[in-house]
N, C-alpha and C positions, 0 to 999 in steps of 0.2 A: 185425057192425058195418059200416056203409057207409063207403066211403072218402071222405075229405075232409080238406083242409087240409095235405097233405104226407105223404110216405110214405118208408119206409126199405127199401132193398133191400140184400141182401148179394150182391155180384157173384160171390163165390166159390161160394156155394151156390145162388143163384137165388131165395132166399126173399124174399118181399114182406111187409113188416110182420110178420115172424116166421112166416109161413105158407109151406109148400111149395105152389107154384102150378104150375110146369111139370110136365107129365105128368098133371095131375089133370083130371077130367071137369068139364063145365059145372056140374052140381049141387055138386060138391066145391069148386069155386072160389067159387061164390056163397055157399055155406054159410060159407066162411072169410072172404070179403071183403064180403059184403052185396050187395044188389041193385044192378046196374049202372044207369047213367043212359041208356045206349043199347045196342041190339043190332042187328047187321046181319050180312049174310052171304049165302052161297049153299049149294048142295049140297056144294061142296068145302071151304068154310071158314066158320066162325062167328066174329064179333068182338063182344066185350063191352067197353064203355068206361065209365069213371068220369070225369066232367067233360063238357065239350062239344067237339065237333069244329069247327074245328081247335083246337089248344091244350088238349087233354085232359090229365088228370093221369096216368091209366093206361089202356092199351088192351091187352087180352089176346086173342090169336088162337088158335083151336082148329082142328084138322084130324083127320081119321079116322086112328086108329092101332089096329090090331087090331079094327076094326069099331066103335070107340067114339071120339067126339070128345074129344080131349085137348088141353090147353094146350101150345103149343109156342113161343110168343113173348110177351114183355112189352115194351111200348113206353111211353116216358115223354117228355112234352113240357114238363112243368113240375113243380115241387114234389117233387123226389125227392132223398133223401140216401143215401149209401152208409155202411155201418157203419164203414168205415175212412177214407174220403175226405171225408165230410161232403157238402156241397152239390155235386151233380154238374152240374146244368144252369146254374148261375150262372157257370160257367167257359167260356172259349172252347174250341173243339174241340182246338186244339193243346195247351192247358193240361190238358184232360181226358186226352188221349192220354199226356202226360208223367206225370200223376199215376197213372194205371192202370199204366203201364209200370214206374214206380218202386215203388209200394206192392204191386202184385200180380205182381211179377216171377216168383215161383215158381209162380204159378197160371195166368197167361195169357201167351201169346206174341203179339207184334204181327205180324200176317200181311199187313195192308194198311195202310201208313202213311197218315195223313190227307192227302188231296189233293182238288182240285176238278176236276170235269169238267162242262162246261156249267153247269147251275144246281144241281147237287148236289155237296156237299163231304162226304166221309165217310172213315172208316177202320174197321178191324176187328181184334179180338183173338180168338184161339182158345184154349180151355183146353188146357194142356199134357197133362193127363190127364182125360179126360171129354168129355161132349157139349156143354158150354156155349160160347157165343160171345157177344161183345159188339160190337155195331155202334154207331157214334156219328157225329155229323156236325152240319152247320149248314144251315139254309135261311134265305133272306133274310127271310121273314115271321115265322118262329117262333124263330129263334135255334138254340141247341144242343138236340139230341135224343139219346136213347139207347135202344137195343133190346138186350134180353137174350134169347137164343133157343137152342133145341136143334135140331140137325140130325137 
């Protein structure tokens, strides 16, 4: 099923619309989510996206792990809900930080509080147990964004 019209992510597990995406191969991700609207990349990294750049709905980045390209990052610029928090990007970044900190206190620790440097405003949470990280922030053109990734 092709992505369109809004998506649900589970920040605690990293699942997108009920599918495990992080760690999966390009064929595995496209089998689960459908054909992407764009593909870009280099020898080091491949990017699949649903929607248009900028202001895409979902962008997934792949890098080589054990000789195979696997998804390591999910990025959202619009139309995404969390299973516990509801609408993620309709909030300001300080509101998003507060909501994640309160609702996911046992899952994530705030490691970089939201702050601005030059033209980038961002913050970051790390999983208390596991490889997941949540980056979030604001850009003047796009508003609030969120990235879920594995290190």
